[in-house]
C-alpha positions, 0 to 999 in steps of 0.5 A: 503549598503554592511554591510546591505546586509551582515547582511541580509545574516547572519540573513538568515543563522541563521534561522532554516531549512525549514521543508520538506513537508510530502509525505502524505500532501495531504492524510489527512482526508477530502482531497478528490479529485474532481475526486471522488465527489459523489462516495459512500464509499464502501469497496472492499474485494477480496476473493482469495479462492472463486474467488469473491469480496465482497462489504461492506457498511462502514456505515452499516458494511454489505456486500451489494453484491458479484460478481465473478472475475477471479481465485485468486483475490489478491488485489483491486487497485484504478487507478491513476486517481481515476476513476477505480478500478482494481481487480488483479487475478493471477490465471486461465485466469489471468486478471485485472478486472475493477470496476466502483467506482460509481456503484461498479460493474465489467466490462470486464476483461483485460487479463494480465500475472501474475498480483499479484499486481498493482501500478502506477508511480507518473507521471501518465504515467505507470501502473506497474503490479507486476508479482510475478511468472515471476520475472518481473515488466510489464509496461502498458500505463496507458490510454489504459492499453496496454503493453509497456515494461518489467523489469526483477528483480534479485530476487524471489517473487516480491510483494510490493513496494513504490516510492521515494518522487520525483517519480524517483525510487521505492523500491520493496520487494521480499518475496521468496528470501528475497531481496529488489531491488532499481529501477530507473524508467527513466533508466529502471534498477535495481541499487542495491539489499539488501539481508535481508533474511526472507520474506519481504512484504509491503513497505512504505515511511516515511512522511519525505521521509528519510527512508522506512519501510519494513514488514517481515512476517517471522522475525516478524517486520519491517526493517528501510531502507535507500533507497536514494542511488543506493543500499538500506541500512538496518538501523535497525529492529523493532520487532512487532509480528508474521507474520508482513504483511501490513503497513498503515499511519494514516491520520495525518501521525504521526503513522504507523499501522502494521498488524501482521497476524500470531498473530492477532494483530496490532502494532502502530509505531510513525513515529517521534521517530520510537518507538512502542506505542501500540498493538491492539489485536483481541479478540479470535485471527485472521489473519489481512492482507491487508487493508486501513484506512478510509477516515476520519481516524477514522477506520482501515479496514483489511482483515482476511486472514484465518478467512473469515472475515474483521476487523474494528479497532477504530484508536483512542482507538485501539478497534476492533469494527466489524468483518464482514463475507466475502468469503474465503481467503480475501486479498487486501481489499480497502476502496474507496474513500480515500483522495489524489490527485492520487493513486500509487496503492496497497490498498491505496498508495496515494499522 
């Protein structure tokens, strides 16, 4: 019996290690939550210089209607439970304006100090207001959207972030001081800072949760970052193009789409090899900024920050298929609904 048990243990030891599940395992094409059943697909475009939101029908590629919001809308952000969208406006009165996904219409603005961006902790307990000018992350009760506590960060221009696979920590970029900060949520403290220089922008966790990718607008590429320890570690840098800005995983989590705002292109990175495989160029130039991958994964939608338009790319061919006129200064565009059990915020961070 002992020999049989030993043989069994040896057999188990020879088995290959179990493959870790992708952090994007629930965001593949067609994996829509029951919470969004019956909600029509729309693309919401915050026009920062106009103080408006344009709402596009992704089937006709036309703006259906536009509504006013508070000054300088930066991002349209899906709520954690997928029942509300929030427009983050960090100028004027400074407010988060709710949008009903069913009607596409805005509700009463919620006064909120300095809401440049908005995220939600994976456990669904807190909304995290990224107060860029205050150098703070302000935590709200996700049910009431009322203030709970604030965490000051040792850097300038905190703007984008992503969460660890287990939800215990986040990695945030600070564009004005060129830093990354690691924050442990339970402890409510910064555990480490990495100075990169440049202007770090969007942050995205790899499907295997081994590294983070961080776009750098000034240096024109993405950093590969080990964020598992208390202090982030730079592993490498991949040049992509001038004005690197937004990061978007494909629906099958094999590719990362990288917008290069300063040169009018999108670079495509293979997650497995960490190599660039393609570059898609906007004919005549453009300024691709923030956006989302469509629910079926066939299109990449990006705002044209300096061109008052929206770009639609075919993710299979890389061809630009549509240029849609919108308001001035379009920024954090959101395609809704997208696949996923819940939203972590920004323009489409789902798990």
